[in-house]
C-alpha positions as CSV (number, residue, x, y, z in Angstrom):
1,M,0.0,0.0,0.0
2,L,3.0,2.3,0.4
3,F,3.4,2.3,-3.4
4,V,-0.3,3.2,-3.8
5,L,0.0,6.0,-1.3
6,I,3.1,7.5,-3.0
7,A,1.6,7.1,-6.5
8,L,-1.8,8.6,-5.8
9,W,-0.6,11.5,-3.7
10,G,2.2,12.2,-6.2
11,I,-0.3,12.4,-9.0
12,A,-2.6,14.6,-6.9
13,L,0.3,17.0,-6.3
14,I,1.2,17.1,-10.0
15,L,-2.4,17.8,-11.0
16,M,-2.8,20.6,-8.4
17,L,0.5,22.3,-9.3
18,S,0.0,22.0,-13.0
19,D,-2.8,24.5,-13.2
20,P,-4.3,25.6,-9.8
21,R,-6.7,28.0,-11.5
22,S,-8.3,25.2,-13.4
23,V,-11.5,23.8,-11.7
24,V,-11.0,20.5,-13.6
25,S,-7.5,20.0,-12.4
26,R,-8.3,20.9,-8.9
27,R,-11.3,18.6,-8.7
28,L,-9.4,15.8,-10.4
29,S,-6.6,16.1,-7.9
30,G,-9.1,15.3,-5.2
31,V,-9.8,11.9,-6.7
32,P,-6.2,10.5,-6.2
33,F,-5.9,12.4,-2.9
34,T,-8.9,10.8,-1.3
35,G,-7.9,7.4,-2.8
36,G,-4.5,7.9,-1.3
37,A,-6.0,8.6,2.1
38,G,-7.3,5.0,2.1
39,A,-3.8,3.8,1.4
40,M,-2.5,6.1,4.2
41,S,-5.0,4.5,6.6
42,V,-3.6,1.0,5.7
43,V,0.0,2.2,6.1
44,L,-0.8,3.6,9.5
45,D,-2.6,0.4,10.6
46,E,0.1,-2.0,9.3
47,R,3.3,-0.1,9.7
48,I,3.3,3.1,11.7
49,I,1.0,2.3,14.6
50,P,2.7,-1.1,15.3
51,F,6.1,0.5,15.1
52,V,5.2,3.3,17.5
53,S,3.4,0.9,19.9
54,H,6.4,-1.5,20.0
55,H,9.2,1.1,20.4
56,Y,7.6,3.9,22.4
57,M,4.5,2.4,24.2
58,N,2.8,5.7,24.4
59,E,-1.0,5.5,24.7
60,T,-1.6,9.1,23.7
61,A,0.4,8.7,20.5
62,D,-1.4,5.4,19.8
63,Q,-4.8,7.1,20.3
64,L,-3.8,10.1,18.0
65,L,-2.5,7.8,15.3
66,Y,-5.7,5.7,15.5
67,M,-7.8,8.8,15.2
68,L,-5.7,9.7,12.1
69,Q,-6.2,6.3,10.7
70,A,-10.0,6.6,11.2
71,F,-10.0,10.0,9.6
72,C,-8.0,8.8,6.5
73,S,-10.3,5.8,6.1
74,L,-13.5,7.8,6.2
75,L,-12.0,10.5,3.9
76,S,-11.3,7.8,1.4
77,Y,-14.6,6.0,1.6
78,Y,-16.7,9.1,1.6
79,G,-14.4,11.4,-0.5
80,L,-13.7,9.2,-3.5
81,P,-17.2,9.1,-5.0
82,Y,-17.8,12.7,-4.0
83,T,-14.7,14.1,-5.6
84,F,-15.1,11.9,-8.7
85,L,-18.6,13.2,-9.4
86,L,-17.5,16.8,-8.9
87,F,-14.6,16.2,-11.3
88,A,-16.9,14.6,-13.9
89,L,-19.3,17.6,-13.7
90,A,-16.4,20.0,-14.2
91,Y,-14.9,17.9,-17.0
92,R,-18.2,17.9,-18.9
93,P,-20.4,20.6,-17.6
94,I,-24.2,20.0,-17.8
95,E,-26.1,23.2,-18.8
96,R,-29.1,22.5,-16.6
97,L,-26.9,22.4,-13.5
98,Q,-25.0,25.6,-14.3
99,P,-27.4,27.8,-12.1
100,Y,-26.6,25.5,-9.2
101,E,-22.8,25.4,-9.7
102,R,-21.9,27.1,-6.5
103,V,-24.3,25.1,-4.2
104,L,-23.9,21.8,-6.0
105,P,-20.9,20.7,-3.9
106,L,-22.9,21.3,-0.7
107,L,-25.9,19.4,-2.1
108,L,-23.8,16.4,-3.0
109,F,-22.3,16.5,0.5
110,I,-25.7,15.9,2.1
111,P,-25.5,12.0,2.0
112,I,-22.0,12.1,3.5
113,A,-23.2,14.4,6.3
114,A,-26.2,12.1,6.9
115,C,-24.0,9.0,7.1
116,L,-21.6,10.7,9.5
117,L,-24.4,11.8,11.8
118,F,-26.8,8.8,11.7
119,T,-24.7,5.6,11.0
120,P,-22.4,3.8,13.5
121,G,-18.9,5.2,13.9
122,Y,-15.6,3.9,12.5
123,T,-14.3,0.5,13.4
124,E,-11.5,-1.4,11.7
125,T,-13.9,-4.1,10.5
126,Y,-16.7,-1.8,9.5
127,P,-15.2,1.6,8.8
128,I,-18.5,2.7,7.2
129,T,-22.0,1.2,7.0
130,F,-21.6,-0.4,3.6
131,T,-25.2,-1.3,3.1
132,V,-26.2,2.3,3.4
133,V,-23.3,4.1,1.7
134,V,-23.5,1.9,-1.4
135,W,-26.9,3.4,-2.3
136,W,-25.4,6.9,-2.9
137,A,-21.7,6.1,-3.5
138,V,-22.2,3.8,-6.5
139,P,-24.8,6.2,-8.2
140,Y,-22.3,9.0,-7.7
141,V,-19.6,7.0,-9.5
142,A,-21.9,5.7,-12.2
143,V,-23.3,9.2,-13.0
144,G,-19.8,10.6,-13.1
145,A,-18.5,7.8,-15.4
146,V,-21.4,8.1,-17.9
147,N,-21.0,11.9,-17.9
148,I,-17.2,11.6,-18.8
149,L,-17.9,9.0,-21.5
150,L,-20.5,11.3,-23.1
151,K,-18.0,14.1,-23.5
152,N,-17.3,15.0,-27.1
153,P,-13.5,15.7,-27.3
154,G,-13.9,18.0,-30.4
155,Y,-10.5,17.6,-32.0
156,L,-7.7,15.1,-32.2
157,A,-5.3,16.4,-29.5
158,Q,-8.2,16.6,-27.0
159,A,-9.5,13.2,-28.0
160,R,-6.2,11.6,-27.1
161,R,-6.3,13.3,-23.7
162,H,-9.9,12.2,-23.2
163,W,-9.1,8.6,-23.7
164,I,-6.2,8.9,-21.3
165,V,-8.7,10.2,-18.7
166,C,-11.0,7.3,-19.4
167,T,-8.2,4.8,-19.0
168,S,-6.3,6.2,-16.1
169,V,-9.2,7.6,-14.1
170,L,-12.3,5.7,-15.0
171,T,-10.8,2.2,-14.8
172,P,-9.4,2.5,-11.2
173,V,-12.4,4.4,-9.9
174,L,-14.9,1.9,-11.3
175,F,-12.9,-1.1,-10.0
176,S,-12.5,0.6,-6.6
177,A,-16.3,1.3,-6.4
178,T,-16.9,-2.4,-6.9
179,M,-14.3,-3.5,-4.3
180,N,-15.0,-0.7,-1.7
181,Y,-18.8,-0.5,-1.8
182,V,-20.6,-3.2,-3.8
183,L,-18.9,-6.3,-2.6
184,P,-18.6,-5.2,1.0
185,S,-22.3,-4.5,1.0
186,L,-22.8,-8.1,0.1
187,G,-20.6,-9.3,2.9
188,F,-17.2,-9.5,1.2
189,L,-15.0,-7.4,3.4
190,R,-11.4,-6.2,2.9
191,M,-11.7,-6.4,-0.9
192,W,-9.8,-3.1,-1.2
193,V,-6.5,-5.2,-1.1
194,Y,-7.1,-5.9,-4.9
195,N,-7.2,-2.2,-5.8
196,T,-3.4,-2.0,-5.9
197,W,-3.2,-3.6,-9.4
198,F,-5.7,-1.2,-11.0
199,V,-4.2,1.8,-9.3
200,G,-0.8,0.8,-10.6
201,I,-2.2,0.5,-14.2
202,G,-3.9,3.9,-13.9
203,A,-0.7,5.5,-12.6
204,L,1.3,3.9,-15.4
205,V,-1.2,5.2,-18.0
206,F,-1.1,8.6,-16.4
207,V,2.7,8.8,-16.6
208,I,2.8,7.6,-20.2
209,G,0.1,10.0,-21.2
210,L,1.8,12.8,-19.3
211,F,4.9,12.6,-21.4
212,T,3.3,11.6,-24.7
213,Y,0.1,13.5,-25.3
214,G,-0.3,15.5,-22.2
215,F,-2.9,15.0,-19.4
216,L,-5.4,17.8,-18.6
217,G,-2.7,20.4,-19.2
218,V,0.0,18.7,-17.1
219,R,2.4,18.2,-20.0
220,V,1.4,21.6,-21.3
221,F,2.4,22.9,-17.9
222,I,5.9,21.2,-18.1
223,D,6.4,22.5,-21.7
224,R,5.1,25.9,-20.7
225,R,7.7,26.2,-17.9
226,R,10.5,25.2,-20.3
227,L,9.3,27.5,-23.1
228,D,8.5,30.5,-20.8
229,S,12.1,30.5,-19.6
230,T,13.3,30.9,-23.2
231,L,10.5,33.1,-24.5
232,R,12.1,36.1,-22.9
233,A,14.2,36.2,-26.1
234,V,11.0,36.2,-28.2
235,T,9.2,38.8,-26.1
236,S,12.2,41.1,-25.9
237,G,11.7,44.3,-27.8
238,T,14.5,43.8,-30.3
239,A,13.6,40.2,-31.2
240,I,9.9,40.8,-31.8
241,L,10.6,44.0,-33.7
242,N,13.2,42.3,-35.9
243,H,10.8,39.5,-36.6
244,A,7.9,41.8,-37.4
245,I,10.1,44.0,-39.7
246,K,11.5,40.8,-41.4
247,N,8.0,39.6,-42.2
248,D,6.5,42.8,-43.3
249,V,9.4,44.2,-45.2
250,G,9.5,41.0,-47.1
251,K,5.9,41.6,-48.1
252,M,6.7,45.2,-49.1
253,R,9.6,44.1,-51.2
254,L,7.5,41.5,-53.1
255,F,4.7,43.8,-53.7
256,G,7.0,46.6,-54.6
257,E,8.5,44.4,-57.3
258,K,5.0,43.5,-58.6
259,M,4.1,47.2,-58.7
260,R,7.2,48.1,-60.6
261,A,6.7,45.4,-63.1
262,Y,3.0,46.2,-63.5
263,A,3.6,49.9,-63.8
264,V,5.4,49.2,-67.0
265,S,2.2,47.6,-68.3
266,T,0.2,50.6,-67.0
267,N,-2.6,48.5,-65.4
268,Q,-3.7,50.9,-62.6
269,E,-6.2,48.6,-60.9
270,E,-3.6,46.0,-59.8
271,L,-1.1,48.8,-58.9
272,L,-3.8,50.3,-56.7
273,A,-4.5,47.0,-55.1
274,D,-0.8,46.3,-54.4
275,A,-0.4,49.8,-53.1
276,E,-3.2,49.3,-50.7
277,T,-1.7,46.1,-49.4
278,M,1.7,47.8,-49.0
279,L,0.0,50.6,-47.1
280,R,-1.7,48.1,-44.7
281,T,1.6,46.4,-44.2
282,T,3.3,49.7,-43.4
283,R,0.5,50.6,-40.9
284,H,1.0,47.2,-39.3
285,I,4.8,47.8,-38.9
286,Q,4.1,51.1,-37.3
287,E,1.5,49.5,-34.9
288,M,4.0,46.7,-33.9
289,I,6.7,49.2,-33.3
290,G,4.3,51.2,-31.1
291,R,3.6,48.1,-29.1
292,V,7.2,47.3,-28.2
293,H,8.0,48.2,-24.6
294,H,11.5,49.3,-23.5
295,G,14.1,46.7,-22.7
296,T,12.9,43.2,-22.5
297,E,9.4,43.8,-21.3
298,D,6.5,41.8,-22.7
299,L,4.1,42.9,-25.5
300,A,0.8,44.1,-24.0
301,L,-2.5,42.9,-25.3
302,K,-4.9,45.5,-26.6
303,P,-8.1,43.6,-27.2
304,T,-10.8,45.1,-29.4
305,Q,-14.1,43.7,-30.7
306,E,-13.4,41.9,-34.0
307,E,-15.4,39.8,-36.4
308,L,-13.1,36.7,-36.4
309,G,-14.0,35.1,-39.7
310,E,-13.5,38.4,-41.5
311,L,-10.2,39.0,-39.8
312,L,-8.9,35.6,-40.7
313,L,-9.9,36.0,-44.4
314,M,-8.2,39.4,-44.5
315,T,-5.0,37.9,-43.1
316,L,-5.0,35.1,-45.7
317,E,-5.7,37.2,-48.8
318,P,-2.2,38.8,-49.2
319,Y,-0.6,35.4,-49.2
320,K,-2.7,34.3,-52.1
321,L,-0.9,37.0,-54.2
322,I,2.5,36.2,-52.8
323,A,2.4,32.4,-53.2
324,E,0.9,31.9,-56.7
325,G,1.9,28.3,-56.8
326,V,-0.1,27.3,-53.7
327,H,-3.8,26.3,-53.9
328,F,-5.6,28.1,-51.1
329,T,-9.0,27.0,-49.6
330,S,-10.8,28.4,-46.6
331,S,-13.9,27.7,-44.6
332,L,-14.6,30.6,-42.2
333,P,-18.0,30.9,-40.5
334,D,-19.5,34.4,-40.3
335,G,-20.8,36.1,-37.2
336,W,-18.3,35.4,-34.5
337,S,-17.5,38.5,-32.5
338,C,-14.5,38.2,-30.2
339,M,-12.4,40.4,-28.0
340,I,-8.9,39.8,-29.3
341,D,-5.7,41.8,-30.1
342,R,-6.2,42.4,-33.8
343,A,-2.5,43.1,-34.6
344,Q,-1.0,40.2,-32.6
345,V,-3.6,37.6,-33.8
346,T,-3.0,38.5,-37.4
347,E,0.7,38.5,-36.9
348,A,0.5,35.1,-35.2
349,L,-1.7,33.6,-37.9
350,G,0.5,35.2,-40.6
351,N,3.5,33.4,-39.1
352,V,1.8,30.1,-39.2
353,I,0.7,30.6,-42.8
354,S,4.1,31.9,-43.9
355,N,5.7,28.8,-42.3
356,A,3.4,26.5,-44.2
357,I,4.1,28.2,-47.5
358,E,7.8,28.1,-47.0
359,A,7.6,24.4,-45.9
360,M,5.9,23.6,-49.2
361,D,8.5,25.7,-51.1
362,G,5.7,27.7,-52.6
363,K,3.9,24.8,-54.2
364,G,1.1,22.7,-52.7
365,A,-2.2,23.2,-51.0
366,L,-3.1,25.2,-47.9
367,S,-6.4,25.2,-46.1
368,L,-7.6,27.6,-43.4
369,T,-10.6,26.5,-41.5
370,M,-12.5,27.8,-38.4
371,K,-14.4,25.4,-36.3
372,E,-16.3,25.6,-33.0
373,T,-17.0,23.3,-30.1
374,K,-19.1,23.9,-27.0
375,R,-16.3,25.9,-25.3
376,D,-13.7,26.5,-28.0
377,I,-13.1,28.2,-31.3
378,M,-10.4,26.5,-33.3
379,I,-8.5,27.8,-36.3
380,E,-6.7,25.2,-38.3
381,V,-4.0,25.7,-40.9
382,R,-3.2,22.6,-42.9
383,D,-0.5,22.2,-45.5
384,T,0.7,19.5,-47.8
385,G,4.3,20.1,-47.1
386,P,7.0,17.5,-46.3
387,G,5.9,17.4,-42.6
388,M,8.1,16.9,-39.6
389,D,9.3,14.0,-37.5
390,R,8.5,13.8,-33.8
391,T,11.8,15.4,-32.7
392,Q,11.2,18.4,-35.0
393,T,7.6,18.8,-33.9
394,A,8.6,18.8,-30.3
395,K,11.2,21.5,-30.9
396,A,8.9,23.7,-33.1
397,F,8.0,26.1,-30.3
398,E,11.6,26.6,-29.1
399,P,12.9,30.1,-30.0
400,F,15.5,30.2,-32.7
401,Y,14.9,26.6,-33.8
402,T,14.2,26.4,-37.5
403,T,14.2,23.7,-40.2
404,K,14.2,26.3,-43.0
405,R,17.0,27.2,-45.2
406,G,17.9,30.9,-45.4
407,G,20.6,31.7,-42.9
408,N,20.1,35.0,-41.1
409,T,16.7,35.6,-42.8
410,N,15.0,33.0,-40.8
411,F,15.0,33.6,-37.0
412,G,13.0,30.6,-35.8
413,L,10.6,32.9,-33.9
414,G,7.4,32.6,-35.9
415,L,5.8,29.6,-34.0
416,P,7.1,30.6,-30.6
417,Y,5.6,34.0,-31.1
418,A,2.3,32.5,-32.2
419,Y,2.4,30.2,-29.2
420,H,3.0,33.2,-26.9
421,V,0.1,35.2,-28.5
422,M,-2.3,32.3,-27.9
423,R,-1.1,32.0,-24.3
424,K,-1.8,35.7,-23.8
425,H,-5.3,35.2,-25.1
426,G,-5.9,32.2,-22.7
427,G,-5.8,29.8,-25.6
428,S,-3.3,27.2,-26.9
429,L,-1.4,26.2,-30.0
430,H,-1.0,22.6,-31.2
431,I,1.1,21.0,-34.0
432,Q,0.3,17.6,-35.6
433,S,2.8,16.5,-38.2
434,R,4.2,13.4,-39.9
435,L,7.0,13.1,-42.4
436,G,5.4,12.9,-45.9
437,A,1.9,13.8,-44.6
438,G,2.0,17.6,-44.1
439,T,1.4,19.6,-41.0
440,L,-1.7,20.8,-39.1
441,V,-1.4,23.8,-36.8
442,S,-4.4,24.4,-34.5
443,M,-4.9,27.8,-32.7
444,I,-7.5,27.2,-30.0
445,F,-9.3,30.1,-28.3
446,K,-11.5,29.6,-25.3
447,K,-14.8,31.2,-26.0
448,K,-15.1,32.5,-22.5
449,A,-11.6,34.0,-22.5
450,I,-12.2,36.0,-25.7
451,Q,-15.9,36.7,-24.9
452,A,-16.9,35.0,-28.2
453,R,-20.5,35.8,-29.2
454,H,-22.3,34.7,-32.4
455,V,-24.6,37.0,-34.2
456,S,-27.2,34.2,-34.0
457,E,-27.5,34.8,-30.3
458,L,-29.1,38.2,-31.2
459,N,-30.2,37.4,-34.8
460,P,-31.1,33.9,-36.1
461,A,-29.6,34.7,-39.5
462,S,-25.9,33.9,-40.0
463,G,-23.6,33.2,-42.9
464,H,-20.5,31.3,-43.8
465,K,-17.5,32.2,-45.9
466,E,-16.0,29.6,-48.1
467,S,-13.4,30.3,-50.8
468,E,-11.2,28.4,-53.1
């Protein structure tokens, strides 16, 4: 049981430290913590209390340790189904319960309080009244399990994490519910000794998932700590300014060449269009320079109300003129009004698009799509380039790392900057890539964080932008 104690409380600590502001992480940390309390009770009973009794023979110490054992045992029996259900309701919120979100933990605690007040007290043989507790503990676990299984992951990265949750959390909890409540209520006592195997499997899946796909933001937390220590270089005034100038001056040069060539043919319409594009780019450079703080301070967000689909389409259009050998498609729903930093979001998306075009060497297909889930808005940039292996994908967010040719003209700051912008907006950036199969970059905004509202909430009519 010592292994179970260390594993469960270690996992609880990791979950709590990974993102203490996340309700999901906090509530999930309660599941291994309460489960580990049961293991602590066994360790006290089998190791610590006998050792203290044998070596010190102190009745007061024995009594205090026995009280601690009883507390840990009750915390485990009563706390596991309670914390699991609270986690499940946070992991997949139910709209009908949203008005009762604040009082729900108190309402769900009522059966526990009733058992503590009206059933016999703790004994080592019968720590709880199994025949009573089973009638609320098992439904708590069953409802939580069904609610988790009904969650729609939405996109691939989230789907992987979802099934890690199902494997590493659901399996041990369901098995523990059988061993701790169902079988004891039928007269089969001390069945908890068999929980060790399933807890071990759950802990193993947790560790594998943690370092492979991430687990409720834990791997993101580890990567975030590593990246944040190096992102000072990206967020420094000189680095960001150089990168912004590099991108936009490149556009100005290309459009300047087009205008010069076209001026010879005296076609004023295209000259005007290119001139307008160059003017927009110049304004963008000026805005980026105005945003840079002194020294190495961060770039400040200046959110404004923006129509997201329109902004994405406007960001994409200049690249269609630059990369004539790339086939562009887009699917961008109308009507999503969001509070975002216009300049930084367009710069971040431009970096992603520019990377994709350079990876394809100016020839291939690029798609820009915008999707929504219940809580997220996701922007996907997919290319048909050569793709990256796992090592390259893992390093893609590291400042100054680049797979491109070009010497001093490629700084390796595009994706780290985009990652940083998404972090500042409360969102995330994900890369999925395989050699020979292209790359998919997903920019995921939390609707709540950017105050996303669809026009259909006020007006049932809405549109959809699709282009090819």
